[in-house]
Backbone as CSV, one residue per row, in Angstrom:
resi,resn,N_x,N_y,N_z,CA_x,CA_y,CA_z,C_x,C_y,C_z
1,UNK,73.721,-41.974,-45.536,72.300,-42.118,-45.590,71.641,-41.090,-44.690
2,UNK,70.500,-40.559,-45.142,69.812,-39.544,-44.357,68.709,-40.190,-43.534
3,UNK,68.389,-39.552,-42.461,67.315,-40.050,-41.607,65.978,-39.828,-42.288
4,UNK,65.015,-40.742,-42.103,63.723,-40.572,-42.760,62.966,-39.344,-42.268
5,UNK,63.223,-38.910,-41.046,62.548,-37.731,-40.510,63.589,-36.695,-40.160
6,UNK,63.725,-35.699,-41.002,64.723,-34.660,-40.756,64.184,-33.685,-39.721
7,UNK,64.984,-33.285,-38.731,64.495,-32.348,-37.728,64.336,-30.953,-38.323
8,UNK,63.345,-30.214,-37.814,63.171,-28.824,-38.215,64.168,-27.975,-37.456
9,UNK,64.209,-26.700,-37.730,65.166,-25.813,-37.090,65.008,-25.778,-35.578
10,UNK,63.762,-26.021,-35.052,63.564,-25.983,-33.610,63.814,-27.336,-32.951
11,UNK,64.254,-28.282,-33.754,64.620,-29.578,-33.217,63.501,-30.588,-33.210
12,UNK,62.287,-30.210,-33.579,61.200,-31.179,-33.602,61.152,-31.848,-34.961
13,UNK,60.824,-33.132,-35.002,60.774,-33.815,-36.292,59.576,-33.367,-37.113
14,UNK,59.759,-33.331,-38.431,58.675,-32.985,-39.342,57.839,-34.228,-39.587
15,UNK,56.599,-34.033,-39.912,55.752,-35.166,-40.270,56.212,-35.695,-41.616
16,UNK,56.203,-37.006,-41.761,56.638,-37.565,-43.040,55.643,-37.230,-44.142
17,UNK,56.124,-36.995,-45.336,55.196,-36.744,-46.444,54.433,-38.015,-46.771
18,UNK,53.200,-37.823,-47.217,52.417,-38.982,-47.630,52.253,-38.931,-49.135
19,UNK,52.207,-40.066,-49.702,52.074,-40.160,-51.149,50.634,-39.884,-51.536
20,UNK,50.432,-39.219,-52.665,49.063,-38.995,-53.128,48.360,-40.316,-53.356
21,UNK,47.078,-40.335,-53.035,46.293,-41.548,-53.244,45.463,-41.399,-54.504
22,UNK,44.757,-42.449,-54.845,43.912,-42.408,-56.034,42.751,-41.434,-55.847
23,UNK,42.379,-41.163,-54.594,41.251,-40.275,-54.344,41.639,-38.808,-54.391
24,UNK,42.911,-38.499,-54.475,43.279,-37.101,-54.559,44.603,-36.833,-53.884
25,UNK,44.845,-35.575,-53.532,46.117,-35.186,-52.949,46.279,-35.726,-51.528
26,UNK,47.389,-35.398,-50.946,47.748,-35.877,-49.631,46.685,-35.529,-48.602
27,UNK,46.433,-36.431,-47.685,45.454,-36.198,-46.630,46.132,-36.203,-45.265
28,UNK,47.386,-35.846,-45.226,48.115,-35.776,-43.972,47.478,-34.692,-43.109
29,UNK,46.931,-35.051,-41.937,46.233,-34.072,-41.122,47.113,-32.905,-40.697
30,UNK,48.386,-33.136,-40.499,49.273,-32.064,-40.051,49.484,-31.018,-41.135
31,UNK,49.448,-31.416,-42.399,49.679,-30.453,-43.471,48.377,-29.946,-44.075
32,UNK,47.376,-30.781,-44.205,46.144,-30.393,-44.879,45.194,-29.648,-43.947
33,UNK,44.832,-30.223,-42.831,43.831,-29.654,-41.960,44.290,-28.340,-41.347
34,UNK,45.484,-28.310,-40.835,45.966,-27.107,-40.171,46.076,-25.937,-41.144
35,UNK,46.497,-26.194,-42.363,46.675,-25.122,-43.330,45.346,-24.732,-43.988
36,UNK,44.466,-25.692,-44.247,43.249,-25.424,-44.998,42.122,-24.891,-44.120
37,UNK,42.054,-25.254,-42.887,40.943,-24.866,-42.039,40.812,-23.356,-41.882
38,UNK,41.861,-22.615,-41.538,41.687,-21.157,-41.443,41.297,-20.532,-42.779
39,UNK,41.898,-20.992,-43.859,41.563,-20.446,-45.173,40.135,-20.788,-45.549
40,UNK,39.712,-22.012,-45.252,38.357,-22.430,-45.569,37.347,-21.650,-44.729
41,UNK,37.651,-21.476,-43.461,36.747,-20.721,-42.594,36.652,-19.266,-43.041
42,UNK,37.780,-18.688,-43.428,37.782,-17.311,-43.904,36.986,-17.187,-45.194
43,UNK,37.191,-18.115,-46.104,36.460,-18.083,-47.375,34.963,-18.236,-47.140
44,UNK,34.583,-19.122,-46.224,33.166,-19.333,-45.936,32.565,-18.075,-45.312
45,UNK,33.301,-17.455,-44.397,32.820,-16.230,-43.765,32.660,-15.120,-44.808
46,UNK,33.594,-15.021,-45.725,33.509,-14.002,-46.774,32.323,-14.260,-47.701
47,UNK,32.105,-15.527,-48.051,30.952,-15.868,-48.900,29.646,-15.508,-48.198
48,UNK,29.560,-15.815,-46.898,28.354,-15.479,-46.135,28.137,-13.973,-46.080
49,UNK,29.211,-13.222,-45.885,29.113,-11.767,-45.822,28.687,-11.184,-47.168
50,UNK,29.235,-11.706,-48.257,28.855,-11.239,-49.596,27.377,-11.531,-49.844
51,UNK,26.909,-12.713,-49.454,25.506,-13.071,-49.653,24.599,-12.156,-48.819
52,UNK,24.996,-11.866,-47.588,24.218,-10.988,-46.722,24.149,-9.583,-47.316
53,UNK,25.276,-9.093,-47.817,25.307,-7.751,-48.405,24.492,-7.678,-49.692
54,UNK,24.513,-8.736,-50.482,23.693,-8.752,-51.702,22.208,-8.692,-51.357
55,UNK,21.788,-9.455,-50.349,20.390,-9.443,-49.939,19.994,-8.065,-49.408
56,UNK,20.861,-7.461,-48.614,20.594,-6.129,-48.084,20.510,-5.097,-49.205
57,UNK,21.411,-5.198,-50.181,21.411,-4.292,-51.318,20.105,-4.420,-52.099
58,UNK,19.647,-5.636,-52.293,18.396,-5.858,-53.023,17.214,-5.254,-52.265
59,UNK,17.182,-5.449,-50.948,16.097,-4.888,-50.142,16.102,-3.358,-50.193
60,UNK,17.288,-2.770,-50.105,17.377,-1.310,-50.151,16.973,-0.770,-51.518
61,UNK,17.347,-1.458,-52.573,16.952,-1.029,-53.921,15.434,-1.058,-54.076
62,UNK,14.812,-2.120,-53.565,13.356,-2.217,-53.631,12.699,-1.119,-52.810
63,UNK,13.260,-0.819,-51.645,12.694,0.220,-50.787,12.791,1.590,-51.444
64,UNK,13.919,1.877,-52.083,14.090,3.171,-52.754,13.097,3.297,-53.908
65,UNK,12.937,2.232,-54.680,11.995,2.265,-55.800,10.569,2.455,-55.301
66,UNK,10.196,1.748,-54.232,8.842,1.877,-53.686,8.623,3.278,-53.129
67,UNK,9.632,3.834,-52.490,9.519,5.188,-51.918,9.292,6.210,-53.026
68,UNK,9.985,6.055,-54.134,9.819,6.981,-55.254,8.394,6.907,-55.810
69,UNK,7.845,5.710,-55.915,6.480,5.540,-56.428,5.483,6.186,-55.475
70,UNK,5.699,5.998,-54.175,4.795,6.592,-53.184,4.866,8.117,-53.259
71,UNK,6.056,8.668,-53.359,6.205,10.123,-53.450,5.506,10.676,-54.700
72,UNK,5.618,9.975,-55.814,4.954,10.423,-57.044,3.441,10.381,-56.874
73,UNK,2.953,9.336,-56.241,1.502,9.219,-56.034,1.004,10.324,-55.109
74,UNK,1.778,10.661,-54.094,1.392,11.763,-53.202,1.323,13.060,-53.995
75,UNK,2.265,13.263,-54.894,2.242,14.449,-55.745,0.998,14.500,-56.611
76,UNK,0.611,13.375,-57.172,-0.599,13.317,-57.994,-1.829,13.641,-57.145
77,UNK,-1.855,13.085,-55.936,-3.006,13.330,-55.061,-3.103,14.794,-54.650
78,UNK,-1.974,15.440,-54.442,-2.024,16.857,-54.060,-2.568,17.715,-55.197
79,UNK,-2.342,17.285,-56.422,-2.880,18.023,-57.569,-4.352,17.693,-57.766
80,UNK,-4.725,16.415,-57.661,-6.105,15.995,-57.881,-7.016,16.402,-56.736
81,UNK,-6.490,16.424,-55.523,-7.267,16.590,-54.301,-8.050,17.864,-54.200
82,UNK,-7.554,18.986,-54.192,-6.216,19.387,-53.771,-6.085,19.232,-52.253
83,UNK,-5.122,18.480,-51.838,-4.879,18.219,-50.421,-3.395,18.416,-50.130
84,UNK,-3.078,18.506,-48.861,-1.689,18.671,-48.437,-0.937,17.348,-48.616
85,UNK,0.378,17.392,-48.804,1.152,16.149,-48.957,0.968,15.173,-47.792
86,UNK,0.877,15.680,-46.578,0.666,14.781,-45.433,-0.676,14.066,-45.555
87,UNK,-1.682,14.773,-46.044,-2.984,14.149,-46.257,-2.926,13.164,-47.422
88,UNK,-2.100,13.458,-48.413,-1.925,12.519,-49.525,-1.395,11.184,-49.039
89,UNK,-0.420,11.234,-48.128,0.099,9.991,-47.564,-0.983,9.293,-46.739
90,UNK,-1.766,10.077,-46.005,-2.852,9.494,-45.209,-3.860,8.791,-46.110
91,UNK,-4.175,9.406,-47.239,-5.110,8.803,-48.197,-4.553,7.462,-48.701
92,UNK,-3.294,7.457,-49.098,-2.689,6.211,-49.588,-2.678,5.146,-48.501
93,UNK,-2.318,5.538,-47.292,-2.273,4.579,-46.186,-3.669,4.029,-45.896
94,UNK,-4.666,4.908,-45.932,-6.042,4.491,-45.669,-6.524,3.488,-46.718
95,UNK,-6.247,3.769,-47.972,-6.635,2.844,-49.042,-5.915,1.515,-48.863
96,UNK,-4.645,1.585,-48.506,-3.861,0.370,-48.283,-4.492,-0.488,-47.196
97,UNK,-4.923,0.148,-46.115,-5.520,-0.594,-45.011,-6.907,-1.119,-45.365
98,UNK,-7.681,-0.344,-46.102,-9.044,-0.764,-46.460,-9.046,-1.897,-47.471
99,UNK,-8.040,-1.944,-48.314,-8.010,-2.965,-49.369,-7.031,-4.100,-49.064
100,UNK,-6.339,-3.993,-47.918,-5.340,-4.995,-47.529,-4.307,-5.189,-48.644
101,UNK,-3.787,-4.063,-49.128,-2.805,-4.044,-50.215,-1.603,-3.242,-49.757
102,UNK,-0.424,-3.654,-50.176,0.800,-2.939,-49.800,0.730,-1.494,-50.297
103,UNK,1.298,-0.599,-49.505,1.250,0.833,-49.811,1.871,1.147,-51.171
104,UNK,3.001,0.532,-51.491,3.645,0.834,-52.775,2.824,0.324,-53.950
105,UNK,2.008,-0.711,-53.727,1.125,-1.183,-54.796,-0.040,-0.214,-54.984
106,UNK,-0.516,0.345,-53.894,-1.572,1.362,-53.982,-1.028,2.582,-54.711
107,UNK,0.205,2.946,-54.401,0.805,4.144,-55.007,0.950,4.001,-56.513
108,UNK,1.036,2.771,-57.003,1.105,2.563,-58.449,-0.251,2.845,-59.092
109,UNK,-1.277,3.048,-58.275,-2.625,3.419,-58.685,-3.237,2.500,-59.745
110,UNK,-3.446,1.240,-59.396,-4.122,0.349,-60.341,-5.560,0.810,-60.577
111,UNK,-6.067,0.552,-61.757,-7.379,1.055,-62.164,-8.505,0.535,-61.276
112,UNK,-8.402,-0.661,-60.754,-9.488,-1.221,-59.954,-9.633,-0.539,-58.593
113,UNK,-8.710,0.344,-58.241,-8.792,1.058,-56.969,-9.276,2.500,-57.143
114,UNK,-9.721,2.839,-58.319,-10.129,4.222,-58.589,-11.285,4.655,-57.694
115,UNK,-12.273,3.778,-57.480,-13.421,4.164,-56.647,-12.989,4.374,-55.201
116,UNK,-12.093,3.535,-54.721,-11.575,3.699,-53.356,-10.792,5.005,-53.239
117,UNK,-10.043,5.342,-54.280,-9.282,6.592,-54.291,-10.229,7.790,-54.248
118,UNK,-11.269,7.757,-55.061,-12.227,8.868,-55.084,-12.884,9.047,-53.718
119,UNK,-13.239,7.948,-53.071,-13.879,8.030,-51.754,-12.917,8.596,-50.714
120,UNK,-11.673,8.169,-50.745,-10.685,8.669,-49.782,-10.389,10.136,-50.029
121,UNK,-10.294,10.547,-51.285,-10.063,11.959,-51.589,-11.232,12.817,-51.115
122,UNK,-12.444,12.304,-51.282,-13.626,13.057,-50.849,-13.618,13.247,-49.334
123,UNK,-13.164,12.244,-48.598,-13.114,12.353,-47.139,-12.080,13.373,-46.681
124,UNK,-11.027,13.578,-47.457,-9.935,14.453,-47.043,-9.929,15.796,-47.768
125,UNK,-10.825,15.966,-48.703,-10.855,17.219,-49.476,-11.434,18.332,-48.607
126,UNK,-10.706,19.405,-48.554,-11.180,20.568,-47.806,-11.425,21.684,-48.819
127,UNK,-12.674,22.069,-48.978,-12.957,23.119,-49.965,-12.261,24.414,-49.585
128,UNK,-11.858,25.114,-50.611,-11.175,26.395,-50.391,-12.169,27.394,-49.803
129,UNK,-11.728,28.131,-48.841,-12.588,29.151,-48.243,-12.426,30.446,-49.010
130,UNK,-13.540,31.109,-49.316,-13.426,32.368,-50.063,-12.776,33.442,-49.199
131,UNK,-12.036,34.343,-49.836,-11.376,35.421,-49.054,-12.305,36.435,-48.503
């Protein structure tokens, strides 16, 4: 007859196996908790990191798209103005502050902001000096 608790190679007895219950697999703390906790913690940390990276990726994508719209609007202003690109950004920023609207929304140039745009361009327009 064999002993109910067979010693491990280091001489310490192993925990007895527990029979599965109706609620699920074995709940022996020595086998379940010790083995599952590091894996569970690692999986949770990885899920959190993936979620953080997805949010960061989304923010960066939005920033790149908004930057492109602003750059295009500055280009339009330099042609319409005619003003320098730095002044084009100043015009957009000024309109944004006067209308309490995000800069990238101003850069999309909605029709209801046309009068504000004309006024800002007039303030920054420098007539060409004759040679």
